N, C-alpha and C positions, 0 to 999 in steps of 0.2 A: 395621050402623052404629047404628041406633036401639036395638038391644039393648045395645050398648056404652055408649051414652049413658044408658040406664036404669040399668044396673049402676053406672056412675060416679055418677049422682045418688043411688042408694040408698046407696052407700058414703059419699058426702059427708054425706048427711043422718044416717046412722048414726054417723059420727065426731062430728059436731056435737052430736047428742043425747047420745051417751055422755059427751062432755066436759062438757056442760051439767049432766047428772045428777051427775057427780063434783063440779062446782063448787058446786051448790046443796044437795047432800045434807047434811042436818043443820044447815042454816043457819037461824038465828032471824031471820025477816024483820022483826019489830018492832025488833030491835036493828040490823039492817042499815039500816033507814030512819033510825034515830037516828044511826048513824055517818055516813050520807050527809048528814044535816041539819047535822052539825057542821063540814062543810067550809066554810071562809071563802068568801063569795061573790066577793070580789075575786080570790082565787086560782083559783076555778072559771072566772070570766070570762077571766082572763089565759091560762089553759091552753087554753080554747076558742078564743080569738083567735089564739094562737100556733100551734095545730095546723095550720090551713091555711097560715099564713105559713112554717111549716117547709119548705114546698115551694119557697121562694125559691131556696135554694142548689142543690137539684137542678135547678131551671129554668136556673140559670146554668151548671151542668154540661152540660145538654143543649145550651146555646148553644155551649159549647166543642166538644162532640162533633159538631156540624154546621158547624164552622168559622165561627162567627159569623153564619150566614145568618138567624138569628132574633134578636129582642131578648130580654132577660132576662124581660120580662113575658110574651112568647109562650111561653117555656120554662116559666114558672110555670103558665100556663094548660094547657099540654100535660101537665104532671105532675098537676095537679088533675083533669083529665079522666080520665087513666089511673087514678088512685087511686079516683076516684068510681065509675067503671064496674067496677073490681075489687071494690068494696064491694057492688055490687048484681047483678052478673052472674057466672056461673060461668066456669071455664076461663081465667081471666086474660085475658079479652077486652079489658080496659082497656089492656094493653100494645099490642095491635094497634091500638086506637083512637088511642093516643098516636102510634104510627108513622104512621097515616093522616093525623092532624092535622099532624104535622111535614112529611110529604110535601107537603101543600098549602101550609103557611105558609112553609116554607123553599125551596119549588120544587125539590125533589130527588126522586130515584127512590125507590120503595118500599124497594128493597134498601138504599139509603143510610140511610133513616130507621130501618129495622129493625136495621141495624148499630149505629146510635147507641143504640137501646133495648137491644140485646144487651150492649154495653160497660157501659151503666148498670147493668143487672141483674146482670151477671157480677161487677162490682167490688163491688156491694152484697153479693152472696153471699160474696165473699172477706172483706169487712168483718165480716159476721155470723159466719163461721167463726173469724176472729181473736178477735172479742169472746167467742164461746162458749169458746174455749180459755183466754182470760184468766179468765173467770168460773169455769171448772172448776178452774183452778189456785188461785184465791182461796179457793174453798169446799172444795177437796179432794174434789169430787164428780165423777163421770163423767157428763157430759151426752151425750145421744144425738147425737153429731156425725158418726158414721161415714157415714150416707147423704149428708150435706152434703159431707163430705170427699171421698167418691167422685165426686160431681157436679163439684165444683170442681177436684179433681185430674185427673179425666178431661178436663175442658175445657182445662186448662193443657197436658196431654199433647198434645191435638190441636193447640193453638196452636203448641206447640214443633215438632210435625211439620210444620205449615203453614209455619213460618219456615225450618226446616232442609231439609225435603223437600217443597217445594210441589207437585211433580208427583205424588207419592204421595197427598197430601191431596186434590188435585183429582181424582185417579183414582177416589176413593171416590164421587164424585158420580154415576158411571154406574150405581151400584146403586139409585139412587132411581127410583121409578116415575113415568112421565110426562115428556114432553119439557119442558113448561113448568116443572115443579118442578126438573128438572135445570138448566135455564137460570137459574132464580132462585137456586138453591144455588150455582152457579158464580159468579154476580155477587156474592153474599154473601162467598164465600171470597176473591175478588179484593179486595174492600173491606177485609176483616179483615186480609189479608196486607199491604196497603198501610200499615196502622196499627201493625203489629208492630215498633215502634221504641221504644227505651228512653225517649226524651224524651216521647213520647206517653203511654206507660204510667205514667211517673212523675208527669206532670201530672194524669192521671186519678186516680191513687192519692191525690194531695194534695187534689183536689176531693172525693173520697169520704171522706177523713179529716175534712175540714171539715164535711161534711154529717152524718156520724155523730156528730161532737162536738156539733153542734147538736141532734140527736135526744136525745143523752144529757142535755143541759141541759134540754130540754123534759120528759123523764121526771123529772129532778131537781125541777123546779118542781111537777109533778103529785104526786110522792110526798112531797116535803118541805114545800113551801108549802101545798099543798091538803090532802093526806092526813095531814100532821102527823108524819111519820116523821123521825127524826134524820137529819142530813146525812151518811149513811153511803155512801161511793162503792161499796162492795161490794153493798149492797142495791139501789142505783139501777141499777148495771150488770147485776146478776142479773135483776131484773125486766124490764129492757129486753131483755136477751138471750133469756130464756126466752119472753117474750111474742112477740118477733119470730120465734123459732124455731117457735112455735105456728102462725104464719101459713103456714109451709111445709108443715104437715100438711093433706092434702086434707080440706076441710070445707065448711061453708056459706060463701057469699060474705061478705066482710068479716070472716071469722074468728069469726062468732057462735058462742058456746059455747066454742070452742077458746081464744080470747084470755082469757076469764074463768078457765077451768081452768088455763091456764098461769100466770096471775097468782096464783091461789090456791096453786098448787104452789110457786112461787118465794118468795112471802111466808111460806109455811109453814116453809121452811127457816130463816127468821129468827125463828121463834116467834110469828108473827102468827096470831091465831085466825081461823077460817074466816069468821065473820060480817064481821069488818072487812076481811079479804082480799078477799072477794067484792064488798063494797061499793066498795072501791078499784078492783078490776079492772073492774067494771061502769062506774064513773064515768070512769076513764081511757079505756075503749073508746068509750063514747058521746060523750065530749067530743072525741074525735078523729074518730069515724065521722060524726057528724051535720054538723059544720061543713065537713069536707072533701067529703062527699057533696053537700051543698047547693051549695058553690062549684063543684064539678066539673059538676054538672047545669046550673048557670048557664052555664058555658063551653060545654057541649054545645048548649044552646038558642041561645046567641049565635053559635055556629059555623055553624049551618045544617045540621049533621049530624043524623041520626035514628038511633035504636037499630037499626031495621030495615036502614037503609042500611049502617051499620057492620058488622052481622052479615053482610050480603051481600058487602061488600067484603073482610071477613076470610076468608070461604069462598073467594073468588076470588083472593086474594092470591098463592098459589103459581103461578097461571097468568098473573099480570099482573106483568111486570117494571117497570111504571111508566114515568114520564118519565125521560129521560136527564138526568144532571147538567149 
């Protein structure tokens, strides 16, 4: 197990360093600083303030996903907590922290809270796949969407199997190791099966559409008002899609290096020189990373959780079915 963790760490660090080298290779840092200094302070401040506030709509979606058992403010805190810990910890532990926070605040089982996180992340992947397809069509370029298509398509196939042949889907649970994990997986499948209704999926799709529209507006502010690019929807959508796809690549927590490389690549397709592209990518990344991380760590401190306790509970989660609904 320790060997696997070491190999995973080496892979992530290698990817991050490789992307960072690509992003900074040949950059004139004196010009980079001049580009960054040209950004209007009001636009920089607006983007920095709106970055954590962009979690308001996802927080309301979480409220919908737990049947209104939390307030919108609690949903916002859960999202900031998850984003913050994903920024500083490996292996997407922020998602587990979000589920543990929801379990306590909504007074639901861990399986129920993990189900909410699953639907949230799964529909975000669907939105990213759709956005990537739109950008590929607009640019006439082939984006690397096949791995994402395989993940999303495979998940939909399993959900269709769960809806049409629930006994077959539940039978697969017996191949999992450990009685606790099998019980936990069985609970998750029961919860997922209960929500496989057209009305639920449509409402979740509308929530997700509204959220991603908000993200697009945020990127529009960053690229047009702050970085000074023309209001070109193709440019905004492309940078948003490619930068977000970059987060799916295993790398350093918070997408360090990967985000900047993805932004340089995307802006390069529109003829933006590397100095300016790297300055924009670094600014966009830091103005999202820092406010969101600080806000999430404040939620962590106020919640009474600790990183050690969260790690321990994450390791024990498959053996703990949690409190009943």
